[in-house]
N, C-alpha and C positions, 0 to 999 in steps of 0.2 A: 633325233631324226631330223633331217633337213626338211624345211617347209615345203619345198617343191616336190619332194617325194610323196607327200600326202595328197597331192592333187592328182586325180586320174589322168592317165597318160593321154587318153583321147582328148581330154579337155586341154591339156598342156599343148598338144600339137596342133589341134584344129581350131580351137575357139578363142584362146587367149594368148597374147604375145608373152614373151619372156619378161618384158618390162613390167607387165601387169602382175605376173607371178611374184616378181621381186617386191612390188608395192604391197601385195597381200601379205607377204612374209614379214615385211617391216611393220605392218599394221597389227599383226597378231599380238606382240608383246604389249603394245599400247592399249589394245582392247582388254587384255588380261589385267593390266594395271588399273585401268578405269573400273573394271568389274570389282577388283579388290577394294578400291576406294568407295565405291557405291555400297558395298557390303559393310565396310567399317562405319560409314556415315549412318547407315540404317541401324546398326547395332547401338551407336551412340544415341541416336534419337529415341530408340526404344528404351534404353537405360534411363534417359532423362524423363521420358514419359512415365516410367514406373516410379522414379524418385520423387517427382512432384507431388503425387498423391500422398506418399509417405511423409514428406516434409509438411504438407498441409495438415495431415493427421496429427503429427507431433505438435504443431502450433495450436491446433484445436484442443488437444489434450492439456497443453500448458495453460491455455486461456480458461479452460474449465477448472483446472486445479486452482488458479488464482482466484476465480470467482468463488469457489468453495471456501478458500481461506478467508476472503473478505466477508462472506456470509457467516462463517463460523465465528470470526472474531468480532464482526459487526461494528467496528470503530474506524473512523477516518484516520489518515496518517497524522501522527503527532498526538493521538489520543491513546490511552491505555484502558483496557477492559478489566473490570472487576465485577463479578456476578453478572448482572444484566445492565450495567451502566458503563459508560466511557468517561474517563477523567482526563483533564488537560490542565497543565500548569501554565499560568501566564506570568512571566517575570516582571512585566512592566508595572511599576507602582501606580495605583489608581485609587480614588475614593471608592467606598463600598458601592455607591450607586453607579459610578462609571464602570466598575468591574462587573456588576450585574448586567448592565446594558451590553457590555462587550461579550459576555457569555451568551446573551440572548441573540446577538448578531451571528453566533455560531450554532444557533438552534439549541441552546442549553440554558442553564442557570448557574449561579454560584452554587457550589456543591452542598447538598445536604448530606449529613452523616448519620447512619442508622445502626452502626455497630462498631465495636473496637477494631474489628478486622478491616472495615472500610477506613477507619481513621488511620490505622497503620499503613494501609495502601497509599493513602494520600500523603502521609509523611515520607514514605519511600520515594514517591514521585518528586517531592520537593527536595529531598536529599540528593537524588540523582541529578536534578537540574542545577542545584545551587551548591552542592557539596556541604550542606549544613541544614539545620532545622530552622529555616527562615520564617518569621512571623508572616502569616498569610490569611487573606480573607476567605471565609466560607459563607454559606448563604443564610445564616441565622440572623434574625433581627427582632427586636421588640419595640420598634419605632411606632407601631400602630397603638400598642397598649403596653405600658410599663410592666415588666416581669412576665409578660405573655410572649414567649419566644416562638417564632414561626420560621419555617423555611421558605425561601423565595420561590421554590418549585411547587409549593402547595402540599408537600407530603407532611405526614404527622411528625411532630417533634417529640420523639420518645426516647432518644439516646442523647447523652451529653457527657462531656469530659472536662468539666469546669475545674480550674485551679482552686486551691483552698481559698475561701473568702470571696470567691467570684460566683456569679456576677454581682458587683457592688454598685454599679451605676454611679461611679464617682462623679461628683458635681452635677449629677442628674441628667447627663446627656450622653451616656455611653450605651448606644443602642445596637451595635453591630459586633459580630464575633470574629476575633482573630484567634488563630491556632498557633501552636508551637511557642507559647508564651512561658517565660521564666525557665527555671531549671528543670521543671517537670514536663515542659513542652506540652502544656495543657491548654484549655480554653480560657479566654478572657474577654470581657466586654470592653469595647473601645469606641471612641468617637468615630462616627461614620465618615467624617471628612478627612480622616487621616489617609495617607497614601501607602498602600501595601501591594505586594503581588497577590495573586488570587488563584483559586482552583475552580474550574468550570466542570460541570457534569451534565450528561444527557443520556437518554436511553440508547442502548445498543440496537442497531438495526438488524 
């Protein structure tokens, strides 16, 4: 239908000139296009408004999942959980005292060992880090009283895995425990000023 035919005859003849009719006719497509664009923009804005809460919900869910994982495992990055403790292998060779201070700086101690399962866990950590059973410090010492072995974290010394003939306190000054000693990869008393890698342990959070 022609635009002019939609305008009442009385209006066309008496009130508005032909030029104004033409202007109105030319404006109608523009107005229609503008209306379409307004509708499109409104739909896009509405879609975005709906999407934002969904994205936020997904991020919140992921953050909650990460928190649950951290709470469940209870160990910092680089530490491995076993039972209720976290273990960390330190490859840098240090004296026993230096290694203990280093563990304390990470809110732990040189590892105490309370079962064969814990010992095997520690050995696996060392194997993973060094590709071998490297001699390593743990937290046992009889420096305060000869033959009375204590753990640096204050726990009871009720499990041991000494090599045959050990501890022998060779030359009278072997007061600290290295593990993975000899063919049997067992425990040996050693001079505390020797430099070895170490295993730290702390309670899981």
